[in-house]
matplotlib code that plots the C-alpha trace (Angstrom):
import matplotlib.pyplot as plt

x = [212.0, 215.3, 217.5, 220.9, 223.9, 226.0, 223.7, 221.4, 219.2, 218.5, 216.3, 218.3, 215.3, 217.0, 215.0, 217.0, 215.8, 215.0, 212.3, 211.5, 207.9, 209.1, 212.9, 212.8, 210.7, 210.3, 206.7, 204.3, 200.6, 197.9, 195.1, 191.9, 189.5, 186.1, 183.5, 182.9, 179.6, 178.3, 174.9, 174.0, 174.1, 171.1, 170.9, 172.9, 174.8, 178.2, 181.6, 183.7, 187.4, 189.3, 192.8, 195.2, 198.4, 200.4, 202.4, 202.4, 204.9, 203.7, 203.0, 199.3, 197.4, 194.1, 191.6, 190.1, 187.1, 184.0, 180.3, 178.1, 176.1, 174.7, 172.5, 169.8, 168.1, 164.8, 165.1, 162.3, 161.9, 158.7, 158.2, 155.0, 153.3, 152.0, 152.0, 148.6, 148.3, 145.4, 147.1, 150.6, 151.8, 153.4, 151.4, 153.2, 151.1, 153.8, 156.6, 159.6, 161.1, 164.3, 166.7, 170.4, 172.9, 175.2, 177.9, 180.8, 182.4, 186.2, 187.6, 191.2, 194.4, 197.5, 200.7, 202.9, 206.2, 206.0, 208.7, 209.0, 209.7, 206.3, 203.4, 200.8, 200.6, 198.5, 196.5, 194.9, 191.7, 190.1, 186.8, 186.3, 183.3, 184.7, 183.0, 185.3, 187.0, 189.0, 190.7, 190.7, 188.7, 186.4, 185.2, 186.8, 184.0, 186.0, 189.4, 190.2, 192.8, 192.7, 195.3, 196.3, 198.1, 200.7, 200.8, 199.1, 200.9, 202.0, 203.6, 200.9, 200.0, 196.7, 194.0, 191.3, 188.3, 187.8, 185.2, 186.6, 183.9, 180.4, 176.8, 176.8, 180.3, 182.5, 185.0, 185.4, 188.8, 190.6, 194.2, 196.4, 199.9, 202.2, 205.8, 207.8, 210.4, 213.5, 213.6, 214.6, 218.2, 220.5, 223.6, 226.6, 228.6, 231.2, 230.4, 231.2, 231.2, 227.4, 225.3, 221.6, 221.1, 224.0, 227.7, 229.9, 231.3, 231.0, 232.7, 233.3, 230.6, 229.9, 226.3, 224.6, 221.3, 219.0, 215.6, 214.3, 211.4, 209.6, 210.2, 211.2, 212.1, 215.2, 214.4, 211.3, 209.8, 211.3, 214.4, 216.7, 220.1, 223.0, 225.5, 229.1, 231.8, 235.0, 237.0, 234.9, 234.3, 238.0, 237.9, 234.8, 234.4, 232.5, 235.5, 237.9, 235.7, 235.6, 239.3, 239.9, 237.6, 238.9, 241.8, 242.7, 239.5, 237.3, 235.4, 235.6, 232.0, 233.0, 234.9, 231.8, 229.2, 225.8, 224.2, 226.6, 226.9, 223.9, 225.0, 226.5, 229.6, 230.7, 233.8, 235.8, 238.5, 241.0, 242.5, 239.2, 237.7, 235.7, 231.9, 231.7, 233.6, 232.0, 231.0, 233.6, 231.6, 228.1, 226.8, 223.3, 221.1, 217.6, 215.2, 216.9, 215.4, 215.3, 217.8, 220.3, 219.7, 220.5, 223.6, 224.9, 224.2, 226.1, 229.1, 229.0, 229.4, 231.7, 235.5, 237.7, 239.6, 236.9, 238.3, 237.1, 233.5, 231.0, 232.8, 230.2, 226.6, 223.7, 220.6, 217.8, 218.3, 216.5, 219.1, 218.4, 219.6, 222.4, 225.2, 225.7, 227.4, 224.9, 226.2, 225.6, 222.1, 221.3, 222.0, 219.4, 216.1, 212.8, 210.3, 207.9, 205.7, 202.9, 202.9, 200.8, 198.9, 195.5, 194.9, 195.2, 193.5, 194.8, 195.1, 192.0, 192.2, 189.8, 188.8, 191.0, 194.0, 193.5, 193.2, 196.4, 198.2, 197.0, 198.3, 201.6, 201.9, 201.0, 203.5, 206.3, 205.4, 205.6, 208.8, 210.4, 209.2, 210.6, 214.0, 214.0, 213.3, 216.0, 218.6, 217.6, 218.0, 221.5, 222.5, 221.3, 223.1, 226.3, 226.1, 225.4, 228.5, 230.6, 229.2, 230.0, 233.5, 234.2, 233.0, 235.4, 238.2, 237.7, 238.7]
y = [30.2, 30.0, 27.0, 25.6, 27.6, 24.4, 21.9, 21.9, 19.4, 21.2, 18.6, 15.6, 13.8, 13.2, 16.0, 19.0, 22.3, 23.8, 21.1, 20.2, 21.2, 21.9, 22.1, 22.1, 19.0, 15.5, 15.3, 12.6, 12.2, 11.1, 9.1, 9.0, 6.3, 7.4, 5.2, 2.6, 1.8, -1.2, -0.5, -4.0, -5.8, -8.1, -11.0, -9.4, -6.3, -6.7, -6.9, -4.3, -3.5, -0.6, -1.3, 1.6, 1.9, 5.1, 5.9, 2.2, 1.4, -2.2, -1.7, -2.1, -1.0, -2.8, -1.4, -3.8, -5.8, -3.9, -4.9, -2.2, -0.3, 2.7, 3.6, 0.9, -0.6, -2.5, -5.9, -8.5, -12.0, -13.6, -16.9, -17.9, -16.3, -16.9, -15.3, -13.8, -14.5, -12.1, -9.1, -10.3, -9.6, -11.6, -11.6, -12.4, -14.0, -14.4, -11.9, -12.0, -8.5, -7.5, -4.6, -4.5, -1.8, -0.8, 1.5, 0.6, 3.2, 2.9, 6.3, 5.0, 6.8, 5.7, 7.6, 7.3, 8.9, 10.5, 12.0, 15.7, 16.7, 15.6, 18.0, 15.2, 11.7, 8.9, 6.8, 3.7, 2.8, -0.6, -1.7, -5.3, -7.2, -9.8, -13.2, -15.3, -13.2, -16.1, -16.8, -13.1, -14.0, -11.5, -9.8, -6.6, -4.1, -0.9, -0.1, 3.5, 6.2, 9.6, 12.3, 14.5, 17.8, 18.2, 22.0, 25.0, 27.7, 29.4, 26.2, 25.6, 22.0, 20.8, 18.7, 17.6, 15.2, 12.7, 10.3, 7.4, 5.7, 6.5, 5.9, 2.2, 1.6, 4.2, 5.0, 8.4, 9.6, 12.7, 13.1, 15.6, 16.7, 16.9, 17.9, 15.6, 17.5, 16.0, 15.2, 17.8, 18.8, 20.7, 22.4, 23.0, 26.0, 28.5, 32.2, 34.0, 30.8, 30.4, 32.7, 32.8, 29.2, 27.6, 26.8, 29.1, 26.2, 22.4, 20.6, 17.0, 16.3, 14.1, 13.1, 12.0, 10.4, 10.1, 8.5, 10.6, 9.7, 12.9, 16.5, 19.9, 23.2, 21.6, 17.9, 16.4, 13.1, 10.6, 10.9, 13.9, 14.7, 16.7, 18.0, 18.9, 19.9, 17.9, 21.1, 21.7, 18.1, 17.5, 20.2, 18.9, 16.9, 14.3, 13.7, 13.5, 10.9, 8.7, 9.1, 7.9, 4.9, 3.7, 1.3, -0.6, 0.5, -0.9, 1.1, 0.2, 0.8, 1.1, 4.3, 6.0, 8.1, 6.4, 8.5, 7.0, 3.4, 2.1, 4.0, 2.6, 4.2, 4.2, 5.8, 6.1, 3.8, 6.0, 2.9, 1.8, 3.2, 6.4, 6.2, 8.7, 11.7, 14.3, 12.1, 11.6, 9.5, 8.6, 7.9, 6.4, 5.5, 4.3, 5.0, 8.2, 10.0, 13.7, 14.1, 11.9, 13.8, 17.1, 15.6, 14.4, 17.8, 19.4, 17.2, 18.5, 22.2, 21.8, 22.1, 19.0, 21.4, 21.5, 24.8, 26.5, 25.3, 25.8, 27.0, 26.4, 27.2, 25.2, 26.0, 24.2, 24.3, 23.4, 20.8, 21.4, 25.0, 24.4, 24.2, 20.4, 18.0, 15.7, 12.6, 14.3, 15.5, 12.0, 10.7, 12.9, 10.9, 12.3, 12.6, 9.8, 9.8, 11.3, 8.4, 6.0, 3.9, 2.5, -1.2, -2.9, -5.9, -8.7, -7.9, -9.7, -12.1, -13.4, -17.1, -17.7, -16.1, -18.1, -21.3, -20.6, -19.8, -23.1, -25.0, -23.2, -24.2, -27.8, -27.9, -26.5, -29.0, -31.9, -30.7, -30.4, -34.0, -35.3, -33.6, -35.1, -38.6, -38.3, -37.1, -40.0, -42.5, -41.0, -41.3, -44.9, -45.9, -44.3, -46.2, -49.5, -48.9, -48.1, -51.2, -53.4, -52.0, -52.7, -56.3, -56.7, -55.4, -58.1, -60.8]
z = [-75.5, -73.5, -74.5, -73.6, -74.9, -74.9, -76.7, -79.7, -77.9, -74.7, -73.0, -74.3, -75.8, -79.2, -80.9, -82.0, -80.6, -84.0, -84.5, -80.9, -80.0, -76.4, -76.1, -72.3, -71.8, -73.1, -74.6, -73.7, -74.3, -71.8, -73.5, -71.5, -72.7, -71.6, -73.1, -75.9, -77.6, -79.6, -81.0, -82.3, -78.9, -78.9, -76.5, -73.6, -72.6, -74.4, -72.8, -74.6, -74.8, -76.5, -78.0, -78.7, -80.6, -81.0, -84.2, -85.3, -82.5, -82.2, -78.5, -78.1, -75.0, -74.1, -71.6, -69.0, -70.2, -69.1, -69.4, -70.9, -68.3, -70.2, -73.2, -72.8, -75.8, -76.0, -77.6, -78.3, -79.7, -80.9, -79.1, -80.9, -83.9, -87.4, -90.8, -91.9, -95.6, -96.1, -94.5, -95.4, -91.9, -89.2, -86.1, -82.8, -80.1, -77.4, -77.4, -75.1, -74.3, -72.5, -72.2, -73.0, -72.3, -75.2, -73.7, -71.4, -69.1, -68.7, -67.6, -67.7, -68.4, -70.4, -70.9, -74.0, -74.9, -78.4, -80.7, -79.9, -83.5, -84.8, -85.2, -84.9, -83.5, -84.9, -82.6, -83.9, -82.0, -82.1, -80.5, -79.5, -78.4, -76.0, -76.4, -74.2, -71.5, -70.1, -73.4, -74.5, -77.6, -79.3, -82.5, -83.8, -84.4, -85.1, -86.5, -87.2, -86.7, -85.0, -85.2, -82.3, -82.7, -79.9, -79.5, -81.0, -83.0, -79.8, -78.4, -75.8, -75.0, -76.4, -74.7, -77.1, -77.1, -79.9, -81.0, -83.0, -85.1, -86.2, -84.9, -84.4, -82.9, -81.3, -78.7, -77.0, -75.8, -74.6, -75.6, -73.6, -74.5, -71.4, -70.8, -68.6, -66.5, -64.9, -61.2, -58.6, -59.2, -56.8, -58.1, -55.8, -56.8, -55.7, -55.4, -58.6, -60.7, -61.3, -63.4, -64.1, -63.1, -65.1, -64.8, -67.0, -69.0, -69.3, -66.5, -65.3, -62.7, -59.7, -59.3, -56.1, -56.8, -53.7, -53.5, -50.6, -48.3, -47.5, -48.6, -47.5, -49.2, -50.7, -51.5, -53.1, -52.2, -54.6, -56.8, -56.3, -57.9, -56.4, -59.0, -57.9, -60.4, -59.9, -59.5, -56.3, -55.2, -54.5, -51.8, -50.0, -46.8, -48.7, -51.0, -48.0, -46.3, -49.5, -50.1, -46.5, -46.9, -50.3, -50.5, -53.7, -55.3, -52.5, -49.9, -46.2, -45.2, -41.5, -42.3, -43.8, -41.8, -41.3, -44.0, -46.6, -45.5, -47.5, -50.6, -53.9, -55.4, -59.0, -60.5, -57.2, -58.4, -60.4, -62.0, -63.6, -66.8, -66.8, -66.5, -69.4, -70.7, -68.3, -65.4, -62.7, -60.2, -59.2, -55.7, -55.3, -52.3, -51.9, -49.0, -47.8, -44.8, -45.1, -42.3, -44.1, -47.4, -45.6, -44.0, -47.4, -48.9, -46.0, -46.8, -50.3, -49.4, -46.4, -46.8, -46.3, -44.0, -41.2, -39.9, -43.1, -42.6, -45.4, -48.6, -51.3, -52.0, -53.6, -55.5, -57.3, -61.1, -64.3, -65.5, -69.2, -68.7, -66.2, -68.8, -68.5, -70.9, -72.7, -70.8, -67.5, -68.5, -69.7, -66.2, -64.6, -64.9, -66.1, -63.3, -64.4, -61.3, -63.3, -65.8, -63.6, -66.1, -65.3, -65.3, -68.6, -70.1, -72.3, -76.0, -77.5, -80.5, -83.0, -82.9, -86.0, -84.3, -81.1, -83.1, -85.1, -81.9, -80.4, -83.5, -83.2, -79.5, -80.3, -83.1, -80.9, -78.2, -80.6, -82.1, -78.6, -77.8, -81.1, -80.4, -76.9, -78.3, -81.0, -78.4, -76.1, -79.0, -79.9, -76.2, -76.0, -79.2, -77.9, -74.7, -76.5, -78.6, -75.6, -73.9, -76.9, -77.2, -73.6, -74.1, -77.1, -75.0, -72.4, -75.0]

ax = plt.figure().add_subplot(projection="3d")
ax.plot(x, y, z, "-o")
ax.set_aspect("equal")
plt.show()
């Protein structure tokens, strides 16, 4: 696999390439919770909730509370009957029968970032029967672990089904390994100074980060980043416009073109500290129409001397392979649009845990009231002393 020639952590996810399961992407897993089953439901169809925790990270995820709607079971209760001492059998005269469902259907997705150097991730799975949804109180019926292998021996992402639990209580899931790429990145370059999608050496960079509304063959809908080496940026029309608008470290917005007036500028004051070793400046703008994005890109490739016209080129790049310094790469965000989690429920508690939390709340409330009373008494005593001293001073 092709990796960066200038960094031993190509994708900048803090896992070295030699142990990274995918050196070009930050790995995440998608956990799809399909169904949960509680076999011993008796009086009514249970309200179930699955709780997940990945790699003991203390960040639990709870599914919504869902009433069982599948796998019906026949239940019965003898209202009136007697025990036959001759046959030694109980004979029911009046029997009440009903049906309860035992399986809840969730079909929800949750995305979790995982360490890229691990071969397997541990997922703790709990099943709760919710007895009081309003107070998030229930009974834990299952607590077990499953282990998901991130990639196969060829480095291919794995998507595998799992059943946590046994016959009576279980949760079915599918865990899918995914690679998270960075947002669309456009590199500005000069002819003869860009080879195979990367700059020839590490340079100080200027970044323009645009949240674009719409898309074309250059920009994607959402975040986009334009990269310009400082050695080129100083010769651009964009740089000339900013230089003309800056005075004493402040920008005169009126001197900027309309496409730049809503933007934010960092690093333009030469007397201030650097943003980072290899970042010269950052320009950001939200809600950018496609026309404005194209205009800004045009300013990046046009000479400050308008008679020269367009002097640079641009191309879309894989930022991990573009020969960027780590601090520059770190400023290009991962494209997290795929990580749209489904609705979550409250983390359930047992009755004992809820009672202890109530006691803690009451204790804290009483403590705060006591502190307020003590402070009031101290204030009152101080005022009485001051009043007494003022009376003594009158004689």
